[in-house]
C-alpha positions in Angstrom: 8.1 24.1 -122.8 8.4 21.5 -120.2 5.4 21.0 -117.9 7.6 19.4 -115.2 7.0 20.7 -111.7 10.1 21.3 -109.6 9.6 21.0 -105.9 12.1 22.4 -103.1 12.1 20.4 -99.9 12.4 23.2 -97.3 12.8 20.8 -94.4 15.5 18.8 -96.0 17.4 21.9 -97.0 17.2 23.4 -93.3 18.5 19.9 -92.0 21.8 20.4 -94.0 22.0 24.1 -94.5 25.7 25.5 -94.2 25.2 28.9 -92.5 28.9 29.6 -93.1 28.4 29.5 -97.0 31.8 27.7 -97.3 31.2 27.0 -101.1 30.6 30.7 -101.7 32.9 33.8 -102.3 31.3 37.1 -102.8 31.7 38.6 -106.4 32.8 42.1 -107.3 29.2 42.7 -108.3 28.0 42.1 -104.6 30.7 44.1 -103.4 29.9 47.0 -105.4 26.3 46.5 -104.5 26.6 47.1 -100.7 29.5 49.8 -101.2 27.1 51.8 -103.4 24.3 51.4 -100.6 26.9 52.6 -98.2 27.6 55.7 -100.4 23.8 56.4 -100.8 23.1 56.4 -97.1 26.4 58.1 -96.3 27.4 55.8 -93.5 28.4 52.2 -92.8 25.8 49.7 -91.5 25.0 49.4 -88.0 26.1 45.8 -88.1 28.5 44.0 -90.2 27.1 42.6 -93.5 26.6 38.9 -93.0 27.9 36.6 -95.8 24.4 35.6 -96.3 23.6 39.2 -97.6 26.3 39.1 -100.2 25.0 35.7 -101.3 21.5 37.2 -101.6 22.8 40.1 -103.6 24.7 37.8 -106.0 21.5 35.8 -106.3 19.6 39.0 -107.3 22.4 39.9 -109.7 22.4 36.6 -111.4 25.8 35.4 -110.2 25.1 32.2 -108.2 25.8 28.8 -109.6 24.0 25.6 -108.4 27.2 24.3 -106.4 27.4 27.7 -104.5 24.2 27.0 -102.7 24.7 26.1 -99.1 23.0 22.8 -99.1 23.9 19.1 -99.8 24.6 18.2 -103.5 21.1 16.4 -103.6 19.2 19.4 -102.5 21.2 21.8 -104.6 20.6 19.5 -107.8 16.7 20.0 -107.0 17.0 23.7 -107.4 16.0 25.4 -110.6 18.5 28.0 -111.4 16.7 31.0 -113.1 18.1 34.5 -112.3 15.0 36.0 -114.0 12.5 34.3 -111.4 13.9 34.0 -108.0 12.0 32.9 -104.8 13.5 33.7 -101.3 12.5 32.2 -98.0 14.4 33.3 -94.9 13.6 33.7 -91.2 12.3 36.8 -89.8 14.8 39.4 -88.9 17.2 38.2 -91.7 16.8 41.6 -93.4 15.7 39.9 -96.7 13.1 42.6 -97.3 15.6 45.5 -96.7 18.1 44.0 -99.4 15.6 43.0 -101.9 12.7 45.6 -101.4 14.7 48.7 -100.6 18.5 48.3 -101.5 17.9 46.5 -104.9 15.6 49.2 -106.3 18.0 52.0 -105.0 20.8 50.2 -106.6 18.9 49.6 -110.0 17.8 53.3 -109.8 21.5 54.6 -109.4 22.9 52.6 -112.1 20.0 52.3 -114.5 20.5 48.7 -115.1 21.0 45.4 -113.5 23.2 42.4 -114.8 20.0 40.4 -115.1 17.6 42.9 -116.6 19.9 45.1 -118.6 18.9 48.7 -118.8 15.6 49.3 -117.1 13.3 52.4 -116.2 10.3 50.7 -114.7 10.1 48.6 -111.4 7.0 47.3 -109.7 7.0 46.4 -105.9 4.1 44.3 -104.7 2.9 44.3 -101.1 -0.1 42.7 -99.1 -2.5 45.7 -99.7 -2.8 49.0 -101.6 -3.7 50.9 -98.5 -1.3 49.4 -96.0 2.0 47.6 -97.0 2.6 49.4 -100.3 2.0 52.7 -98.9 4.4 51.9 -96.1 7.1 50.6 -98.4 6.7 53.8 -100.7 7.2 56.1 -97.7 10.3 54.1 -96.4 12.0 54.4 -99.9 11.1 57.9 -100.5 12.4 58.8 -96.9 15.8 57.1 -97.9 16.0 59.2 -101.0 15.1 62.4 -99.2 17.7 61.7 -96.5 20.4 60.8 -99.1 23.1 63.6 -99.8 24.4 61.4 -102.6 20.9 61.0 -104.2 20.5 64.9 -104.0 23.6 65.0 -106.3 23.1 62.0 -108.4 19.5 62.8 -109.4 18.3 66.0 -111.1 14.8 65.5 -110.0 12.8 63.3 -107.6 9.2 63.0 -107.1 7.4 61.0 -104.3 3.8 59.9 -103.8 2.2 57.1 -101.8 2.1 55.0 -105.0 5.1 55.9 -107.1 8.8 57.2 -106.9 10.0 59.1 -110.1 13.7 59.7 -110.5 15.9 61.2 -113.3 19.4 60.8 -113.1 21.7 63.6 -113.9 23.7 63.5 -117.3 27.0 62.0 -116.5 28.3 61.9 -120.2 30.0 64.8 -122.1 27.2 64.4 -124.7 23.4 65.1 -124.1 21.7 61.9 -123.1 17.8 62.3 -123.3 15.7 62.1 -120.3 14.1 58.7 -121.6 17.5 57.1 -121.0 18.0 58.6 -117.5 14.4 58.1 -116.2 13.2 55.6 -113.4 9.6 54.8 -112.2 9.1 52.8 -109.3 5.4 51.9 -108.5 3.9 50.3 -105.4 0.9 48.1 -105.5 -1.1 45.6 -103.4 -1.0 42.1 -104.8 -4.4 41.2 -103.3 -6.0 44.1 -105.2 -4.8 42.9 -108.6 -4.1 45.5 -111.2 -0.6 44.7 -112.2 -1.5 45.0 -115.8 -2.9 48.6 -115.2 -0.3 51.3 -115.8 2.1 48.7 -116.8 4.1 51.2 -118.9 6.5 53.9 -117.9 4.7 57.0 -119.5 8.1 58.7 -120.3 10.0 55.8 -121.6 7.1 53.4 -122.8 8.9 50.4 -121.0 6.9 47.8 -119.3 8.0 46.7 -115.8 11.5 45.1 -116.1 11.6 44.1 -112.5 8.8 43.0 -110.2 9.5 42.4 -106.4 6.8 40.8 -104.4 7.4 41.1 -100.7 5.0 39.7 -97.9 2.1 39.8 -100.1 -0.1 37.8 -97.9 -1.0 39.8 -94.9 -1.8 37.1 -92.3 -2.8 33.5 -91.8 -6.3 34.2 -92.1 -5.9 35.7 -95.5 -4.1 32.7 -96.7 -7.4 30.6 -96.1 -9.3 33.1 -98.3 -9.7 31.5 -101.7 -11.0 34.8 -103.4 -7.8 36.6 -102.1 -5.4 33.8 -102.9 -6.8 33.5 -106.3 -6.0 37.3 -106.8 -2.5 36.8 -105.6 -2.1 33.8 -107.7 -3.1 35.7 -110.8 -0.8 38.5 -110.0 2.3 36.4 -109.6 1.6 33.5 -112.2 -0.5 35.3 -114.9 0.0 39.2 -114.9 3.7 39.0 -113.8 4.6 36.5 -116.5 
């Protein structure tokens, strides 16, 4: 294993970024991704889906090649392309959290798989704290499932708490498919509290987390100066998650 450290120059990337994404054409996977979310919500989005959201979906689905990044050739060459480990940095209001932390788990729950993970039954979503951010995220997602007419029809059972969402897809096959093949467990935890390893298996399927999404895991600037807190976050991302 190489110990080479890859660094990405954010300032240089911003200096040359092409916000038109002229080197990128949305894949069929990304079109299906957003159409599935439209079906789930039962309505179109309030605003047109920008090209950047399709790019983000394709990034999550493992479809983006180095030459499709909206930067200069020099910057693009410095990017480590690994669909199984993605870091996303974008301005506030760009809906990155909506796409990655809400839409993506919903998409995975409906399909029971993603192009990167293959079949999956266990997702972990990390936020800034167990009491604040993670509970809010769990309630937002639970509300989306409760309001969805499609979800009522697609899932035979849904269970919601402040820390978990448990779903069982209806059998869509002519043959009997066991519950273990149709089960999804989404857990919500605070990165700063640690504990990724605890409860790391889906008790129904026995599967470990196949997908971990970390979003806004540092609450504020003050927390970023706390060595104890940052060490917990570092352990969560670089040790437990790996």
